[in-house]
Structures are given as structure tokens and as C-alpha cells.
ChimeraX commands (.cxc) that place a marker at each C-alpha (Angstrom):
marker #1 position 95.68,139.40,-5.56 radius 0.5
marker #1 position 94.32,136.00,-5.42 radius 0.5
marker #1 position 90.84,135.39,-6.79 radius 0.5
marker #1 position 88.68,132.54,-6.84 radius 0.5
marker #1 position 84.99,132.29,-8.56 radius 0.5
marker #1 position 82.59,130.76,-6.09 radius 0.5
marker #1 position 79.83,131.30,-7.88 radius 0.5
marker #1 position 77.79,129.22,-10.54 radius 0.5
marker #1 position 78.18,130.97,-13.91 radius 0.5
marker #1 position 77.80,127.75,-15.75 radius 0.5
marker #1 position 74.22,127.71,-14.26 radius 0.5
marker #1 position 73.07,130.75,-12.71 radius 0.5
marker #1 position 70.10,128.71,-10.78 radius 0.5
marker #1 position 72.85,126.89,-8.94 radius 0.5
marker #1 position 73.52,130.12,-7.15 radius 0.5
marker #1 position 70.06,130.54,-5.85 radius 0.5
marker #1 position 69.86,127.28,-4.30 radius 0.5
marker #1 position 73.43,126.51,-3.34 radius 0.5
marker #1 position 75.13,130.07,-2.64 radius 0.5
marker #1 position 78.47,130.74,-3.41 radius 0.5
marker #1 position 80.92,127.86,-2.10 radius 0.5
marker #1 position 84.69,126.91,-1.65 radius 0.5
marker #1 position 86.63,124.63,-1.82 radius 0.5
marker #1 position 88.66,123.95,1.84 radius 0.5
marker #1 position 90.60,121.52,3.31 radius 0.5
marker #1 position 89.51,121.27,7.70 radius 0.5
marker #1 position 91.76,119.54,9.64 radius 0.5
marker #1 position 94.08,120.39,12.80 radius 0.5
marker #1 position 97.85,120.58,12.37 radius 0.5
marker #1 position 99.10,121.31,16.15 radius 0.5
marker #1 position 102.69,122.54,15.52 radius 0.5
marker #1 position 101.07,125.24,12.87 radius 0.5
marker #1 position 101.58,128.40,14.06 radius 0.5
marker #1 position 100.26,132.26,12.46 radius 0.5
marker #1 position 102.39,133.13,9.58 radius 0.5
marker #1 position 103.09,129.74,8.17 radius 0.5
marker #1 position 102.53,128.60,4.54 radius 0.5
marker #1 position 100.28,125.62,4.84 radius 0.5
marker #1 position 98.90,123.80,7.69 radius 0.5
marker #1 position 99.18,119.71,7.67 radius 0.5
marker #1 position 95.97,119.04,7.30 radius 0.5
marker #1 position 94.40,116.33,5.03 radius 0.5
marker #1 position 94.36,116.91,1.07 radius 0.5
marker #1 position 90.32,116.14,1.03 radius 0.5
marker #1 position 88.52,119.12,-0.42 radius 0.5
marker #1 position 84.79,119.56,1.28 radius 0.5
marker #1 position 82.60,122.48,0.25 radius 0.5
marker #1 position 82.48,125.50,2.37 radius 0.5
marker #1 position 79.55,128.40,1.99 radius 0.5
marker #1 position 80.62,132.01,1.46 radius 0.5
marker #1 position 77.62,133.09,4.32 radius 0.5
marker #1 position 77.42,136.90,4.98 radius 0.5
marker #1 position 74.68,136.30,7.32 radius 0.5
marker #1 position 77.04,134.47,10.15 radius 0.5
marker #1 position 79.39,136.12,12.05 radius 0.5
marker #1 position 81.83,133.63,12.67 radius 0.5
marker #1 position 82.99,130.63,10.38 radius 0.5
marker #1 position 81.60,127.22,11.70 radius 0.5
marker #1 position 82.58,123.23,10.61 radius 0.5
marker #1 position 79.81,120.40,10.49 radius 0.5
marker #1 position 80.33,118.91,14.45 radius 0.5
marker #1 position 79.83,115.62,13.06 radius 0.5
marker #1 position 82.83,116.57,10.64 radius 0.5
marker #1 position 84.81,117.71,13.61 radius 0.5
marker #1 position 84.36,114.44,15.76 radius 0.5
marker #1 position 84.77,112.54,12.84 radius 0.5
marker #1 position 88.26,114.06,12.58 radius 0.5
marker #1 position 88.90,113.90,15.95 radius 0.5
marker #1 position 89.29,117.63,16.33 radius 0.5
marker #1 position 90.73,118.67,19.99 radius 0.5
marker #1 position 87.60,120.05,22.10 radius 0.5
marker #1 position 88.18,123.68,22.50 radius 0.5
marker #1 position 84.90,124.84,24.76 radius 0.5
marker #1 position 81.64,125.52,24.06 radius 0.5
marker #1 position 80.13,128.92,22.40 radius 0.5
marker #1 position 76.45,130.41,22.38 radius 0.5
marker #1 position 75.33,130.75,18.80 radius 0.5
marker #1 position 72.25,132.49,17.59 radius 0.5
marker #1 position 70.23,131.18,14.23 radius 0.5
marker #1 position 66.84,131.01,12.39 radius 0.5
marker #1 position 66.16,128.10,14.59 radius 0.5
marker #1 position 67.44,129.94,17.83 radius 0.5
marker #1 position 70.38,130.17,20.31 radius 0.5
marker #1 position 71.79,127.41,21.81 radius 0.5
marker #1 position 74.82,126.13,23.02 radius 0.5
marker #1 position 77.48,124.55,20.64 radius 0.5
marker #1 position 81.03,122.63,21.04 radius 0.5
marker #1 position 83.85,124.75,19.71 radius 0.5
marker #1 position 86.98,123.02,17.66 radius 0.5
marker #1 position 90.23,124.10,17.30 radius 0.5
marker #1 position 91.07,123.91,13.50 radius 0.5
marker #1 position 92.44,125.12,10.20 radius 0.5
marker #1 position 90.26,125.99,7.12 radius 0.5
marker #1 position 93.12,125.97,3.99 radius 0.5
marker #1 position 91.29,127.74,1.23 radius 0.5
marker #1 position 94.27,126.26,-1.22 radius 0.5
marker #1 position 92.74,128.88,-4.54 radius 0.5
marker #1 position 93.43,131.37,-2.05 radius 0.5
marker #1 position 96.28,130.15,-0.51 radius 0.5
marker #1 position 94.78,131.27,2.89 radius 0.5
marker #1 position 94.20,129.57,6.21 radius 0.5
marker #1 position 91.71,130.57,8.64 radius 0.5
marker #1 position 92.97,129.30,12.12 radius 0.5
marker #1 position 91.06,129.22,15.48 radius 0.5
marker #1 position 88.20,128.11,17.36 radius 0.5
marker #1 position 85.22,126.77,15.10 radius 0.5
marker #1 position 81.78,126.76,16.52 radius 0.5
marker #1 position 80.74,123.01,15.68 radius 0.5
marker #1 position 77.18,123.13,14.02 radius 0.5
marker #1 position 75.38,120.79,12.32 radius 0.5
marker #1 position 75.06,120.93,8.64 radius 0.5
marker #1 position 75.38,117.79,6.58 radius 0.5
marker #1 position 73.02,115.96,8.92 radius 0.5
marker #1 position 70.61,118.90,8.16 radius 0.5
marker #1 position 70.91,118.12,4.89 radius 0.5
marker #1 position 73.31,120.87,3.65 radius 0.5
marker #1 position 75.69,120.15,1.20 radius 0.5
marker #1 position 78.66,121.97,3.28 radius 0.5
marker #1 position 81.14,121.09,5.57 radius 0.5
marker #1 position 81.71,124.81,6.88 radius 0.5
marker #1 position 80.64,128.04,6.90 radius 0.5
marker #1 position 82.68,131.12,5.51 radius 0.5
marker #1 position 81.69,134.21,8.02 radius 0.5
marker #1 position 82.14,137.50,7.96 radius 0.5
marker #1 position 85.19,137.43,10.48 radius 0.5
marker #1 position 86.98,135.95,7.43 radius 0.5
marker #1 position 85.01,138.19,4.65 radius 0.5
marker #1 position 86.64,141.50,6.69 radius 0.5
marker #1 position 89.98,140.67,4.99 radius 0.5
marker #1 position 88.24,140.08,1.71 radius 0.5
marker #1 position 86.50,141.12,-1.45 radius 0.5
marker #1 position 83.30,139.64,-2.04 radius 0.5
marker #1 position 81.90,140.81,-5.84 radius 0.5
marker #1 position 78.33,138.77,-6.25 radius 0.5
marker #1 position 76.94,139.48,-9.58 radius 0.5
marker #1 position 73.50,137.46,-9.67 radius 0.5
marker #1 position 72.09,138.07,-13.07 radius 0.5
marker #1 position 75.15,135.95,-14.26 radius 0.5
marker #1 position 75.79,133.68,-11.27 radius 0.5
marker #1 position 78.95,134.76,-10.60 radius 0.5
marker #1 position 80.37,135.01,-7.29 radius 0.5
marker #1 position 84.46,136.21,-7.20 radius 0.5
marker #1 position 86.15,136.24,-3.37 radius 0.5
marker #1 position 89.40,137.55,-3.19 radius 0.5
marker #1 position 92.23,138.72,-0.82 radius 0.5
marker #1 position 93.67,142.27,-1.19 radius 0.5
marker link #1:1,2 radius 0.2
marker link #1:2,3 radius 0.2
marker link #1:3,4 radius 0.2
marker link #1:4,5 radius 0.2
marker link #1:5,6 radius 0.2
marker link #1:6,7 radius 0.2
marker link #1:7,8 radius 0.2
marker link #1:8,9 radius 0.2
marker link #1:9,10 radius 0.2
marker link #1:10,11 radius 0.2
marker link #1:11,12 radius 0.2
marker link #1:12,13 radius 0.2
marker link #1:13,14 radius 0.2
marker link #1:14,15 radius 0.2
marker link #1:15,16 radius 0.2
marker link #1:16,17 radius 0.2
marker link #1:17,18 radius 0.2
marker link #1:18,19 radius 0.2
marker link #1:19,20 radius 0.2
marker link #1:20,21 radius 0.2
marker link #1:21,22 radius 0.2
marker link #1:22,23 radius 0.2
marker link #1:23,24 radius 0.2
marker link #1:24,25 radius 0.2
marker link #1:25,26 radius 0.2
marker link #1:26,27 radius 0.2
marker link #1:27,28 radius 0.2
marker link #1:28,29 radius 0.2
marker link #1:29,30 radius 0.2
marker link #1:30,31 radius 0.2
marker link #1:31,32 radius 0.2
marker link #1:32,33 radius 0.2
marker link #1:33,34 radius 0.2
marker link #1:34,35 radius 0.2
marker link #1:35,36 radius 0.2
marker link #1:36,37 radius 0.2
marker link #1:37,38 radius 0.2
marker link #1:38,39 radius 0.2
marker link #1:39,40 radius 0.2
marker link #1:40,41 radius 0.2
marker link #1:41,42 radius 0.2
marker link #1:42,43 radius 0.2
marker link #1:43,44 radius 0.2
marker link #1:44,45 radius 0.2
marker link #1:45,46 radius 0.2
marker link #1:46,47 radius 0.2
marker link #1:47,48 radius 0.2
marker link #1:48,49 radius 0.2
marker link #1:49,50 radius 0.2
marker link #1:50,51 radius 0.2
marker link #1:51,52 radius 0.2
marker link #1:52,53 radius 0.2
marker link #1:53,54 radius 0.2
marker link #1:54,55 radius 0.2
marker link #1:55,56 radius 0.2
marker link #1:56,57 radius 0.2
marker link #1:57,58 radius 0.2
marker link #1:58,59 radius 0.2
marker link #1:59,60 radius 0.2
marker link #1:60,61 radius 0.2
marker link #1:61,62 radius 0.2
marker link #1:62,63 radius 0.2
marker link #1:63,64 radius 0.2
marker link #1:64,65 radius 0.2
marker link #1:65,66 radius 0.2
marker link #1:66,67 radius 0.2
marker link #1:67,68 radius 0.2
marker link #1:68,69 radius 0.2
marker link #1:69,70 radius 0.2
marker link #1:70,71 radius 0.2
marker link #1:71,72 radius 0.2
marker link #1:72,73 radius 0.2
marker link #1:73,74 radius 0.2
marker link #1:74,75 radius 0.2
marker link #1:75,76 radius 0.2
marker link #1:76,77 radius 0.2
marker link #1:77,78 radius 0.2
marker link #1:78,79 radius 0.2
marker link #1:79,80 radius 0.2
marker link #1:80,81 radius 0.2
marker link #1:81,82 radius 0.2
marker link #1:82,83 radius 0.2
marker link #1:83,84 radius 0.2
marker link #1:84,85 radius 0.2
marker link #1:85,86 radius 0.2
marker link #1:86,87 radius 0.2
marker link #1:87,88 radius 0.2
marker link #1:88,89 radius 0.2
marker link #1:89,90 radius 0.2
marker link #1:90,91 radius 0.2
marker link #1:91,92 radius 0.2
marker link #1:92,93 radius 0.2
marker link #1:93,94 radius 0.2
marker link #1:94,95 radius 0.2
marker link #1:95,96 radius 0.2
marker link #1:96,97 radius 0.2
marker link #1:97,98 radius 0.2
marker link #1:98,99 radius 0.2
marker link #1:99,100 radius 0.2
marker link #1:100,101 radius 0.2
marker link #1:101,102 radius 0.2
marker link #1:102,103 radius 0.2
marker link #1:103,104 radius 0.2
marker link #1:104,105 radius 0.2
marker link #1:105,106 radius 0.2
marker link #1:106,107 radius 0.2
marker link #1:107,108 radius 0.2
marker link #1:108,109 radius 0.2
marker link #1:109,110 radius 0.2
marker link #1:110,111 radius 0.2
marker link #1:111,112 radius 0.2
marker link #1:112,113 radius 0.2
marker link #1:113,114 radius 0.2
marker link #1:114,115 radius 0.2
marker link #1:115,116 radius 0.2
marker link #1:116,117 radius 0.2
marker link #1:117,118 radius 0.2
marker link #1:118,119 radius 0.2
marker link #1:119,120 radius 0.2
marker link #1:120,121 radius 0.2
marker link #1:121,122 radius 0.2
marker link #1:122,123 radius 0.2
marker link #1:123,124 radius 0.2
marker link #1:124,125 radius 0.2
marker link #1:125,126 radius 0.2
marker link #1:126,127 radius 0.2
marker link #1:127,128 radius 0.2
marker link #1:128,129 radius 0.2
marker link #1:129,130 radius 0.2
marker link #1:130,131 radius 0.2
marker link #1:131,132 radius 0.2
marker link #1:132,133 radius 0.2
marker link #1:133,134 radius 0.2
marker link #1:134,135 radius 0.2
marker link #1:135,136 radius 0.2
marker link #1:136,137 radius 0.2
marker link #1:137,138 radius 0.2
marker link #1:138,139 radius 0.2
marker link #1:139,140 radius 0.2
marker link #1:140,141 radius 0.2
marker link #1:141,142 radius 0.2
marker link #1:142,143 radius 0.2
marker link #1:143,144 radius 0.2
marker link #1:144,145 radius 0.2
marker link #1:145,146 radius 0.2
view
């Protein structure tokens, strides 16, 4: 069972400040099919927040545009600032430490431009396949795929 530490065991206060994070690769490989081992996406790793408060996985809208991800359509999203229409993008998010690919249409949301240190939000749609163990006193958070 692949497992990754996504907390801040060395600095427990960082878990409170930033939440559990993973390193991911984001891009679009038009030839990728579900079941393929790894999509051909940029090797550059980016931070993603494991966000139990969001249903769907989302990516930073500015990053999506800079990577020239294909537009899939639009979607209404609701958050703490209200509801709004956002562009969705075709993409794959590869989590190297888990050897897992999340593929599909992702809402493009403002993350980096709003001062967040993340390029993706990993939501409950992905977490339904995983086990998340959050131990606040030590700052340890593990995510594993059964």
C-alpha cells in the first residue's frame, strides 16, 4: 500500500499554517488512457493541498493557462467567498509518491494569485480512494492508497 507523509512532522506548527500538502506533477497528455502507468506531463513538481473541505480536485487557473491546458467547459463552484462560474480544464495530476493519476476535468480556481502556496487542491473525490490519517499533536499526516 503506497503511503506518503504530507504533514509537517519536523515543524508541527506548519501543519496548522499550510495544511497537509503533496508534491504533484500537472499537465495534459492527450494520449493518456486510464490504466496507463504515468502520463507524459512536465516533470516540475508543484504543491497541492489535501483539502477535505472541497469535493472536487481543482487546479490553479493561471497555471492551467500557462501550461496551455485544453479548456473543457465551465462549472459553477461555491466556496467561502460565494458562488461563481469558472473555466474547467482537461488535465492529469500525477502524484509520484503514490504512483497515482487523477485525470479528468478540473475547475480552474485562483490559488497562487490569491497568495496561496499551492497549485492544486486535492478534494474528496480523490480521497474516497485513500486513507488520510491526521495526527495534529505531532504534525504527522499520512495519505495511503489501499
